RODRENLUM-774094 format. One record per residue (C-alpha): residue number from 1; residue in three letters; y, z, x. Coordinates in steps of 0.2 Angstrom, whole numbers, plus 5000, padded with zeros to 4 digits. Each point is the difference from the previous one (the first is absolute). Example, Ala and Ser with C-alpha at 12.3 -4.5 7.8 and 13.67 -1.06 7.14 Angstrom:
// RODRENLUM-774094
@k=1	r=ala	Y=4978	Z=5039	X=5062
@k=2	r=ser	Y=5017	Z=4997	X=5006
This chain:
// RODRENLUM-774094
@k=1	r=met	Y=5555	Z=5411	X=5578
@k=2	r=ile	Y=5014	Z=5005	X=4989
@k=3	r=pro	Y=5016	Z=4995	X=5009
@k=4	r=thr	Y=5013	Z=5013	X=5005
@k=5	r=ala	Y=4988	Z=5015	X=4998
@k=6	r=asp	Y=5013	Z=5013	X=5002
@k=7	r=arg	Y=5012	Z=4994	X=4986
@k=8	r=thr	Y=4985	Z=4996	X=4990
@k=9	r=ala	Y=4992	Z=5017	X=5002
@k=10	r=asp	Y=5016	Z=5009	X=4996
@k=11	r=ala	Y=5003	Z=4989	X=4985
@k=12	r=val	Y=4982	Z=5004	X=4993
@k=13	r=ala	Y=5003	Z=5018	X=5003
@k=14	r=ala	Y=5016	Z=5000	X=4991
@k=15	r=ala	Y=4993	Z=4990	X=4985
@k=16	r=val	Y=4985	Z=5012	X=4999
@k=17	r=leu	Y=5011	Z=5015	X=5001
@k=18	r=gly	Y=5010	Z=4993	X=4985
@k=19	r=cys	Y=4984	Z=5001	X=4989
@k=20	r=arg	Y=5002	Z=5014	X=4987
@k=21	r=ala	Y=4982	Z=5005	X=5003
@k=22	r=val	Y=5001	Z=5002	X=5019
@k=23	r=ala	Y=5005	Z=5017	X=5007
@k=24	r=arg	Y=4999	Z=4994	X=5018
@k=25	r=leu	Y=4991	Z=4989	X=5013
@k=26	r=his	Y=4984	Z=5007	X=5008
@k=27	r=gly	Y=4993	Z=4994	X=5017
@k=28	r=gly	Y=4982	Z=5003	X=4994
@k=29	r=pro	Y=4986	Z=5008	X=5010
@k=30	r=phe	Y=5005	Z=5002	X=5018
@k=31	r=gly	Y=5016	Z=4990	X=4997
@k=32	r=ala	Y=4990	Z=4984	X=4998
@k=33	r=thr	Y=5012	Z=4992	X=4988
@k=34	r=thr	Y=5015	Z=4999	X=5012
@k=35	r=thr	Y=5011	Z=4986	X=5007
@k=36	r=tyr	Y=5005	Z=5003	X=5018
@k=37	r=leu	Y=5018	Z=4993	X=5003
@k=38	r=pro	Y=5011	Z=5001	X=5015
@k=39	r=gly	Y=5005	Z=5018	X=5003
@k=40	r=arg	Y=4992	Z=5006	X=4983
@k=41	r=arg	Y=4986	Z=5000	X=4988
@k=42	r=leu	Y=4999	Z=4997	X=4982
@k=43	r=ala	Y=4986	Z=5010	X=4992
@k=44	r=gly	Y=4994	Z=4993	X=4983
@k=45	r=val	Y=5001	Z=4981	X=5004
@k=46	r=thr	Y=4989	Z=4989	X=5010
@k=47	r=leu	Y=5003	Z=4981	X=5002
@k=48	r=thr	Y=4986	Z=4989	X=5006
@k=49	r=pro	Y=4997	Z=4981	X=4999
@k=50	r=glu	Y=4988	Z=5004	X=4985
@k=51	r=gly	Y=5013	Z=5009	X=4990
@k=52	r=val	Y=5009	Z=5017	X=4997
@k=53	r=thr	Y=4993	Z=5017	X=4998
@k=54	r=val	Y=5010	Z=5014	X=4993
@k=55	r=gly	Y=4996	Z=5018	X=4999
@k=56	r=val	Y=5009	Z=5011	X=4988
@k=57	r=val	Y=5000	Z=5017	X=4991
@k=58	r=gly	Y=5002	Z=4998	X=4982
@k=59	r=arg	Y=5011	Z=5009	X=4988
@k=60	r=phe	Y=4992	Z=5010	X=4986
@k=61	r=pro	Y=4997	Z=4996	X=4985
@k=62	r=ala	Y=4997	Z=4981	X=5005
@k=63	r=thr	Y=4982	Z=4995	X=5002
@k=64	r=val	Y=4993	Z=4992	X=5016
@k=65	r=ala	Y=4999	Z=4984	X=4991
@k=66	r=glu	Y=5018	Z=5001	X=4995
@k=67	r=ile	Y=5006	Z=5005	X=5017
@k=68	r=ala	Y=4990	Z=4985	X=5008
@k=69	r=ala	Y=5007	Z=4988	X=4987
@k=70	r=gln	Y=5018	Z=5005	X=5003
@k=71	r=val	Y=4997	Z=4998	X=5019
@k=72	r=arg	Y=4992	Z=4984	X=4999
@k=73	r=glu	Y=5014	Z=4993	X=4989
@k=74	r=ala	Y=5013	Z=5006	X=5011
@k=75	r=val	Y=4992	Z=4993	X=5016
@k=76	r=ala	Y=4995	Z=4983	X=4992
@k=77	r=ala	Y=5019	Z=4998	X=4995
@k=78	r=leu	Y=5004	Z=5000	X=5019
@k=79	r=leu	Y=4984	Z=4991	X=5006
@k=80	r=pro	Y=4993	Z=4989	X=4987
@k=81	r=gly	Y=4983	Z=4993	X=5003
@k=82	r=thr	Y=4996	Z=5014	X=5013
@k=83	r=ala	Y=4984	Z=5011	X=4998
@k=84	r=ile	Y=5006	Z=5018	X=4996
@k=85	r=thr	Y=4989	Z=5015	X=5002
@k=86	r=val	Y=5006	Z=5016	X=4993
@k=87	r=ala	Y=4993	Z=5017	X=5005
@k=88	r=val	Y=5005	Z=5015	X=4989
@k=89	r=glu	Y=4997	Z=5014	X=5012
@k=90	r=asp	Y=5006	Z=5014	X=4989
@k=91	r=ile	Y=5009	Z=5005	X=4984
@k=92	r=asp	Y=5015	Z=5011	X=5001
@k=93	r=leu	Y=4999	Z=5013	X=4987
@k=94	r=asp	Y=5017	Z=5008	X=5003
@k=95	r=ala	Y=5009	Z=5001	X=4983
@k=96	r=gly	Y=5017	Z=5000	X=5008
@k=97	r=glu	Y=4997	Z=4982	X=5006
@k=98	r=his	Y=4996	Z=4995	X=4982
@k=99	r=gly	Y=5015	Z=5006	X=4990
@k=100	r=gly	Y=4992	Z=5016	X=4993
@k=101	r=thr	Y=4983	Z=4993	X=4996
@k=102	r=pro	Y=4989	Z=5016	X=5000
@k=103	r=arg	Y=4988	Z=5001	X=5014
@k=104	r=pro	Y=4982	Z=4998	X=4994
@k=105	r=gln	Y=4988	Z=5015	X=5000
@k=106	r=ile	Y=4987	Z=4998	X=5014
@k=107	r=ser	Y=4984	Z=5011	X=5000
@k=108	r=glu	Y=4998	Z=5011	X=5015
@k=109	r=gly	Y=4989	Z=4991	X=5013
@k=110	r=val	Y=5004	Z=4982	X=4995
@k=111	r=gln	Y=5008	Z=4990	X=5014
@k=112	r=leu	Y=5011	Z=4985	X=4997
@k=113	r=thr	Y=4999	Z=4987	X=5014
């Protein structure tokens, strides 16, 4: 298992949140991507002996591939040789988060998940 899980999980979270294409961490369905630490939980990062899983909400206009690549690069810099799984759970379309990028038009009845 990855040593000092609390510091490692926090370092992974900080690195991922530093990615331009990431709006925030996401715990996934039913909070499955969560690290339970003494007195708190960190949604969006799971450390196992097999590797690291990170759940994120991407930032429009980045594609899912771009988001995942940025996250993998950030985590690999911290934990070289570790298997990294990235779950892009949603895309944040809020133009305020993107320096004025216009919000795309979405047809009625279309749901982005």
